[in-house]
N, C-alpha and C positions, 0 to 999 in steps of 0.2 A: 116417487115411484119405484117399487121394487123391480130390480131385473127380473128376466124369465126364470134365471136358476134359482135366486134367491127366494121368489114366490113359491116355487116348487117344494123348495127345501121346507120352508115355512109352513106349508100345507101338509108336510109329512110324505111327499111323493119322491119317488126316485127319478134321477135325470141321467140322461146318456151323454158323455162328454167326448168330444172330438180332440185329437191331439196332433199339433202341426210341428214336425221337425224340419219340413222343407221351407227355405226361406223365400217364398213366392207369394205374392199376393193372388195371383192367379189360381194358384193351389187352394190359397185359403177361401176364396170366393167360391170354388167348387165344393168345397167341404161345407161351408156354411149353408148351402142349399140341400143339404143331405138328409135335415131332420134332426140334427143335433140339438140339445137344449143349451149347451154352452160347448165353446172350442177355446182350447189352451195352447197358447204359444210356448213351446218349449225352449228356453235358452240356457237349461243346464246341461241336456245331453242331445239336444238337436243341434242343427247347424245354424239356428237362428241367431241374430244379433239384435241390437236395439232398432236400427233402421228397419229391418226387414220385418220386426214385430209391428212397428207402425204401420208398414205397407199391408200386412195381414190384417190388422184393425179397419184400415180403410176398405179395403176389399170386402170384409164382412159387414161392414156398418148398415148397408141396405137391408141385412137378412135379421130375422129375430132370434139370433144367438147372444148369449151373455160372453163376452171377451175375457178370458183368463191368462194368467202367465205363471208358468213355474219359473222363477227365478234362479241364477246359478248358485246362490248362496245367502245366508242370512246377514246381509250387509245393508245398511240402511240406503247408501247412495242408490244403489240398483233397485231397491223395493219402491222407494219413492219415486224412481224416475219411470218405472213401467206404469204406475198408478197415474202419474201425471199424463202419460202417453195414452190413457184411456182404458187400461186394465180395470176391470171392475171385480176382480178377486186376485189374489196372489197366493200360489202353492209354494212353500218354502221348504227345501230339503233339510234332511237331519236334524230335526228338532227333537233334543234328547231330554231336556229337563225345563223346569219352570223358568228358569233365568233366560234360556235361549228363547223361549215362547214370549216372555216378556219383551226381549229386544225385537222379536217380530212384530208383536202388535204396536210396540212404541215406533217403528220405522212405517208401519201401514197406517196408522190413525193419526189425526190432527188432534192437538190439544183441547181439551184438558185430558182426553182419553189415552193421548201418545205424544210422539214429538215429531210428527212428519212435517216438513218443510213446506210452505204454501207455493204453489206456482202450477197449478194443474193446465199446462198449455194445451193439452187437446181434450182432457177429461172434461173440461168445463164447456166444452162444445157440444156435450151431449144433451144439455139442459141449459137453463138460465145462468149466464156465468156467475151471477152473485149468490146462487142457491148450492153450487156444488159443495162448497165447504160446509153448508149448513146440514147436508143429507150424507156426505161421503161416509162419515163414521158408522151411519146406520145401514149403508147399502154395501160397501165394500166387504167381501168375504177375505178374512184372514185365516188361511188353511196351513196347518203344520204337518208335514210329512213325517211319519212314525216309521223308522227304518232300521231300527237297533234294539238289542236287548234293553238298553238304557233306557230308550224311549218307551217301550213297553212297561217297564219297571216303574216309570214316572208318568204314567198316562193320566192318573187322576191329579196330578200336581199340574201336568200342561194344561189340561182341560179345565182347569179352576182358574187359569190367568184371564183377567178381564180383556175383552177384545178378541180372543181366538174363538173363531167361529165353528172350527171343526177340524178335522184332521184327514188325512190322505195316506193311504198305505202303499209304501213302495214294495211289493212282494220280492223283487229281485235283490234288493239290498238287504231286505230283513232276512232273507233265507241266507245271504252271504254272510251276514253277521253272526248268523247261528251256526256256522260250518257247513252250510249247504250250498248246492249249486245255485247261481242266480238265474232264476226262471220266473215267468209269470204263470197264472193259473196254478197254483200249487195244491197238491192233495195231501201232504204230509199232516198226520192227525196232530201234531203239535203245533203247527200252523194255523189249522183251523180252529183249535181251541184258544189261540191267541187272538184270532179274529173276533171270537166270541167274547173275550175279555175285553177288547178295544171297544166293540159295539156296546157292551153293558155299561161301559164306563161313559160312553157318548150319551147313552140313554139318561143315566144317573145325572148327567151335567147339562142335559138339554142341549147337546150338540150335535152337529151330523158327522158322519164317516163316508170318506170316499176310497176308491181303490183303483189300480191300474189293472186291466185285465188284456189278456192275449186274443180271447175269442168272444164272439157275442154270447154263446151259450154259457160260458163261466160268468160273464158279466150279468146275466139275467139271474143266474144262482146266486151271486152275490146281492143283487137286488132283494130277492125273497130272503136272504139272511138278515138284510136290514142296512146294507150300505146305500146311501142316496145319491152318490155321485162316482158313476162308474165309467171308465174311460175303456174304449176298445181300441187297442194296439197304438198305431199312429198313422199318419197319411202315407208315409213312405212303406210302411209294412202292408197297409192294405192295398194300396197300389201293386207291390210285388206279389202279393197273395193272389188278388185278381188276374195278374198277367201269367203267373204260373199256371193257375187253374184254365185260363183260356188257352195257352199253348199246349197244356196237356191234354185238353180235351179234343183240340184240333187234330192232334197226333194220332190219338186214339180212333177217333172218328175216320180220319183218312188212310188209316192202316199203313201198310208198307210204303206207299209213295212219300208219307211224310217221316218215315223213321229210318 
């Protein structure tokens, strides 16, 4: 049975993705109840480690969200380990060419499609232990991050690699690699043109595209543009934003006594 996220992607629908930088099962449990289609544990730039990832998965398991992980790097040991821990998809940074995309697919998929080692210690708990290996290659999402000019130039070759499910745009690193400041929700015409190029390639290869966004409004705009996996900030950012708004609104309403 397809995960909620994969079913939506296969149906051509857009999905809203949560992002966990905070290493807390309680935080993950709260986020999992907020309506996300999928929730990603960030092991690259968040302060998550493998143990906290497992705790987040355990906390979210009672809720209908698809668990994903952004791994620190394109390294087969950690890719196989997060999948064994229960991730139903891997987002891998800095995929720049077909060879790197092939290495990612090899690490994430069982033979004959890949070279993943057998040992799904937690992943097999989600269904019949004997059936996980027979369905994992069809259900696991293998997502290559496109963050550099090299990745943009090689997008057709990357998407041609068997086993790659789709791409995920990292706007901050993409801007940085092009000599711009590293921000989300970009408005530069050249960046928006690149987004169009990436989406056209995904359509040609029948793959999906995701993107990291800073705000809900920009995420919705990217959905209408054609992105199917749209993240909004992360848990720590959303918490800080809500707290600032609450403090500011209180001071404004209270007037002089609170200022």
